C-alpha positions in Angstrom: 0.0 0.0 0.0 1.5 3.3 -1.1 0.9 6.5 0.8 1.2 9.8 -1.0 3.3 12.4 0.7 1.3 15.5 1.2 2.9 18.9 1.3 1.2 21.8 2.9 0.6 24.7 0.5 2.6 27.8 1.2 -0.4 29.7 2.4 -1.3 27.0 4.9 2.3 26.8 6.2 2.3 30.6 6.7 -1.0 30.3 8.5 0.3 27.6 10.8 3.5 29.6 11.6 1.4 32.6 12.3 -0.8 30.6 14.6 2.2 29.2 16.5 3.7 32.7 16.8 0.4 34.1 18.2 0.3 31.2 20.7 3.9 32.0 21.8 3.0 35.7 22.1 -0.1 35.0 24.1 1.9 32.8 26.4 4.5 35.5 26.9 1.8 38.1 27.5 0.1 35.9 30.1 3.4 35.4 31.9 4.0 39.1 32.0 0.5 39.7 33.1 1.0 37.4 36.0 4.2 39.1 37.1 2.5 42.6 36.9 -0.5 41.2 38.8 1.6 39.9 41.6 3.4 43.2 41.8 0.2 45.2 42.0 -1.2 42.9 44.7 2.0 43.2 46.7 1.9 47.0 46.5 -1.8 47.1 47.4 -1.2 44.9 50.5 1.8 46.9 51.5 0.0 50.2 51.2 -3.2 48.9 52.9 -1.2 47.4 55.8 0.6 50.7 56.5 -2.7 52.6 56.5 -4.9 50.1 58.3 -2.4 49.3 61.1 -1.0 52.9 61.2 2.6 51.6 60.9 5.1 54.4 61.6 7.3 55.5 58.7 10.5 54.7 60.6 9.4 51.0 60.7 7.8 50.6 57.3 7.3 53.6 54.9 4.3 53.5 52.5 5.1 52.9 48.8 4.2 56.4 47.8 7.0 57.7 50.0 9.4 55.5 48.2 8.1 56.8 44.9 8.7 60.4 46.1 12.3 59.5 47.0 12.8 58.0 43.6 12.0 61.3 41.9 15.5 62.4 43.0 16.8 60.1 40.2 20.0 62.1 39.7 21.3 61.1 43.1 20.3 57.5 42.7 21.8 57.3 39.2 25.1 58.7 40.5 25.4 56.2 43.3 24.0 53.3 41.3 26.6 54.0 38.6 29.4 53.5 41.1 28.0 50.3 42.5 27.2 48.9 39.0 30.8 49.7 37.9 32.2 47.8 40.9 29.9 44.9 40.3 30.5 44.6 36.6 34.3 44.8 36.8 34.4 42.4 39.7 32.0 40.1 37.9 34.2 40.1 34.8 37.5 39.8 36.7 36.3 37.0 39.0 34.6 35.1 36.3 37.6 35.2 34.0 40.0 34.0 36.7 37.6 31.3 37.8 37.2 30.1 34.2 41.0 29.9 33.6 41.6 28.2 37.0 39.0 25.6 36.1 40.6 24.9 32.7 44.0 24.4 34.4 42.4 22.1 37.0 40.7 20.1 34.3 44.0 19.4 32.6 45.7 18.4 35.9 44.1 15.8 38.2 46.9 16.3 40.7 46.2 20.0 41.0 42.4 19.4 41.2 42.8 17.0 44.0 45.2 19.4 45.8 43.3 22.6 45.4 39.6 21.8 45.2 39.2 21.2 48.9 40.5 24.7 49.6 38.4 26.3 46.9 35.3 24.7 48.3 36.2 25.7 51.8 36.8 29.3 50.7 33.2 29.5 49.4 32.0 29.5 53.0 33.9 32.7 54.0 31.3 35.4 54.8 31.5 38.6 52.8 31.2 40.7 56.0 34.3 38.9 57.4 36.3 39.1 54.1 35.5 42.7 53.1 37.3 44.5 56.0 40.5 42.6 55.2 40.3 43.6 51.6 39.8 47.2 52.6 42.9 47.1 54.7 45.0 45.6 51.8 43.5 47.5 48.9 42.5 50.8 50.5 39.3 52.7 50.7 38.8 53.3 47.0 36.8 51.5 44.4 39.5 48.8 44.1 38.6 47.1 47.3 34.9 46.8 46.3 35.9 45.3 42.9 38.1 42.7 44.7 35.2 41.7 46.9 32.8 41.4 43.9 35.5 39.4 42.1 36.0 37.1 45.1 32.3 36.3 45.2 32.2 35.7 41.4 35.3 33.5 41.3 34.0 30.4 43.1 30.7 29.6 41.3 32.5 30.1 37.9 35.4 27.9 38.9 33.4 25.1 40.3 30.7 25.1 37.6 33.1 25.4 34.7 35.2 22.4 36.0 32.0 20.4 36.4 30.9 21.3 32.9 34.2 20.5 31.3 34.0 17.0 32.8 30.4 16.5 31.7 31.3 15.9 28.0 29.8 12.7 26.7 32.2 9.7 26.9 31.1 8.3 23.6 31.7 11.7 21.9 35.1 12.0 23.6 36.1 8.5 22.4 35.0 9.4 18.9 37.3 12.5 19.0 40.2 10.3 20.2 39.5 7.8 17.4 40.0 10.5 14.9 43.2 11.6 16.6 41.8 15.0 17.5 44.2 17.4 19.2 43.6 18.6 22.7 42.8 22.0 21.3 40.1 20.6 19.1 38.8 18.4 21.9 38.5 21.5 24.2 36.9 24.0 21.8 34.7 21.5 19.9 33.5 19.2 22.7 34.5 20.2 26.2 33.7 23.9 26.0 30.3 23.5 24.3 29.4 20.9 26.9 30.4 23.3 29.7 28.4 26.3 28.4 25.2 25.5 30.3 27.2 25.2 33.5 29.1 28.4 32.8 25.9 30.3 32.2 24.4 28.9 35.4 27.4 30.3 37.2 27.0 33.7 35.4 23.4 33.9 36.4 24.3 33.3 40.0 27.2 35.7 40.1 25.3 38.5 38.2 23.2 39.1 41.3 25.8 38.1 43.8 28.3 40.6 42.5 25.9 43.5 43.1 25.3 42.3 46.6 29.0 42.0 47.2 29.6 45.5 46.0 26.9 46.9 48.2 28.2 45.0 51.3 31.7 46.2 50.6 30.4 49.8 50.6 29.1 49.2 54.0 32.6 48.8 55.4 34.2 51.9 54.0 33.0 54.2 51.1 32.0 57.7 50.3 29.7 56.8 47.4 27.6 54.0 46.1 24.3 52.4 47.0 25.8 50.6 50.1 27.0 54.0 51.4 23.6 55.5 50.7 21.8 52.8 52.6 24.2 53.1 55.6 23.9 56.9 55.8 20.1 56.7 55.5 20.0 54.2 58.4 22.1 56.5 60.5 19.6 59.4 60.2 16.5 57.0 60.2 15.5 58.1 56.7 13.6 54.9 56.0 12.0 56.1 52.7 15.4 56.8 51.2 16.8 53.6 52.6 14.1 51.4 51.1 14.2 53.3 47.9 17.9 52.5 47.6 17.2 48.9 48.3 14.7 48.9 45.4 17.3 50.5 43.1 19.9 47.9 44.0 17.4 45.1 43.4 16.5 46.6 40.0 20.1 46.7 39.0 20.6 43.1 40.0 17.5 42.0 38.1 18.7 43.9 35.0 22.1 42.4 35.2 20.6 38.9 35.6 18.3 39.5 32.6 21.2 40.5 30.4 23.0 37.3 31.2 19.8 35.3 30.4 19.4 37.0 27.1 23.0 36.2 26.1 22.4 32.6 27.2 19.4 32.3 25.0 21.4 33.5 22.0 24.5 31.4 22.8 23.0 28.0 23.6 19.4 27.9 22.1 19.9 24.2 21.7 20.0 23.4 25.4 17.0 21.9 27.2 17.0 24.6 29.9 16.7 27.4 27.3 14.0 25.6 25.2 11.9 24.9 28.3 11.9 28.7 29.2 10.7 29.5 25.7 7.7 27.2 25.9 
């Protein structure tokens, strides 16, 4: 019995593609609607609680007071720019060093066995304990904040990259060996692509952690930045400005994280984690 292959006409194919595109768009709109709805409910509950229970401003300011503070956008932009610079430079520096160390450890089992216990142990060092030491060594300028952000960014990148490099499929690796592939080809054509999902997982983690590290470092010693602004606002009990600064730092972290996610979707669209987010 012979079955004729049927090919959809071009108009039907375009109609099907348009239908799928509209479904994807409607899903995205529904997701954004849910996010906005939760935000509106949160603000309404916050505002209502302050008014109903007559909560003092020095305990919890109303959202409208935060909005009034945010109108002074020039001040927030100036301090946010300093914190963002510290976080971005530390993010890039710590991530680069972590990636390179992971590559070295991947090529030397002896180094990995010797150094990994200390690297894992160092991940448990609290920022508030490490930051004062860095300030003593690197001074009160922006350099000490960059070092703290780099310190926080180093460990997730190193550990995740090393795990990703070792996750290459054994069958694929043996196939490369059977064709006498060089170590360079093996790294760039198999190991590195296999490690990319792990690398981007580390980047997503450190994108927000680097902002937090920069803010905490500014608590120790600074004359500018969002951490300094939070600290000085707490000293004078200016709670609206303090919470407005917290909102600004959170927005910066979310934007930083979103940029990493967008790059990830362009870099590894084939990975299951990216495809699942698009459905």
